[in-house]
C-alpha positions in Angstrom: 0.0 0.0 0.0 1.4 3.4 -0.9 2.0 6.2 1.6 -0.7 8.3 0.0 -3.5 5.9 0.5 -5.0 5.6 4.0 -4.8 2.3 5.8 -8.0 0.2 6.3 -8.1 1.3 9.9 -7.9 5.0 9.0 -10.8 4.5 6.5 -12.9 2.7 9.2 -12.3 5.4 11.7 -13.2 8.1 9.1 -16.4 6.3 8.3 -17.4 6.2 11.9 -16.4 9.8 12.5 -18.6 10.9 9.6 -21.6 8.6 10.2 -21.9 9.1 14.0 -23.0 12.8 13.8 -25.4 12.0 11.0 -26.9 9.3 13.1 -27.2 11.6 16.0 -29.0 14.2 13.9 -31.3 11.4 12.7 -32.1 10.5 16.3 -32.9 14.1 17.1 -35.2 14.4 14.1 -37.0 11.2 15.2 -37.3 12.5 18.8 -38.8 15.8 17.4 -41.1 13.7 15.2 -42.4 11.8 18.2 -42.9 15.1 20.0 -44.9 16.9 17.3 -46.9 13.7 16.7 -48.1 13.8 20.3 -49.1 17.5 20.2 -52.4 18.0 18.4 -52.5 20.5 15.5 -48.9 20.2 14.3 -49.7 18.2 11.1 -47.3 20.3 8.9 -44.4 19.8 11.3 -45.3 16.1 11.6 -45.1 15.8 7.8 -41.8 17.6 7.6 -40.1 15.6 10.4 -41.7 12.3 9.2 -40.4 12.9 5.7 -36.9 13.9 7.0 -36.8 10.8 9.2 -37.8 8.5 6.3 -35.2 10.0 3.9 -32.5 9.9 6.5 -33.3 6.3 7.4 -33.2 5.1 3.8 -30.0 7.0 3.1 -28.3 5.7 6.2 -29.5 2.2 5.6 -28.1 2.1 2.0 -24.8 3.7 3.1 -24.4 1.4 6.1 -25.2 -1.8 4.2 -22.8 -0.8 1.4 -20.1 -0.1 4.0 -20.7 -3.4 5.8 -20.4 -5.2 2.5 -17.1 -3.4 1.9 -16.0 -4.4 5.5 -15.6 -0.8 6.5 -18.4 -1.0 9.1 -19.4 -3.9 11.4 -22.4 -5.9 10.4 -23.9 -5.4 13.8 -24.0 -1.6 13.3 -25.4 -1.9 9.7 -28.2 -4.1 10.9 -28.9 -1.8 13.8 -29.3 1.1 11.4 -31.1 -0.7 8.5 -33.5 -2.9 10.5 -34.1 -1.0 13.7 -33.5 2.6 12.4 -37.0 2.8 10.9 -38.7 2.5 14.3 -36.0 3.9 16.5 -32.7 5.3 15.2 -31.4 5.6 18.8 -30.0 2.1 18.5 -27.9 3.0 15.5 -26.7 6.1 17.3 -25.7 4.0 20.3 -23.8 1.6 18.0 -21.8 4.5 16.4 -21.1 6.0 19.9 -19.9 2.5 21.0 -17.6 2.2 18.0 -16.2 5.6 18.7 -15.6 4.8 22.3 -13.9 1.5 21.6 -11.7 3.0 19.0 -13.4 1.8 15.8 -14.2 -1.4 14.1 -11.9 -4.2 15.0 -13.6 -7.0 13.1 -11.2 -7.7 10.2 -10.6 -11.3 9.4 -7.1 -12.4 8.4 
């Protein structure tokens, strides 16, 4: 590998550093959606936050599944985002925070 190209570990860490804040924003959008859903009379806000949640979930799912297939993201994290992210993106955010705390994805096979 040349000196110019980042190592696999650097790429994994970069993926986690980029996706973790996006996942946090998704969780905040979802929490806001739940709040406006509970308050009567906020149908326009409910539509906006619902649409935003749906688009973010689809985009995050596609990105995470692709990165898991490339072995740049643990399968557990991709499944958390893609499967559970539609009904509660907090699990995906937890997974990203866990990866950041443990120093990234250490799942490479030899």
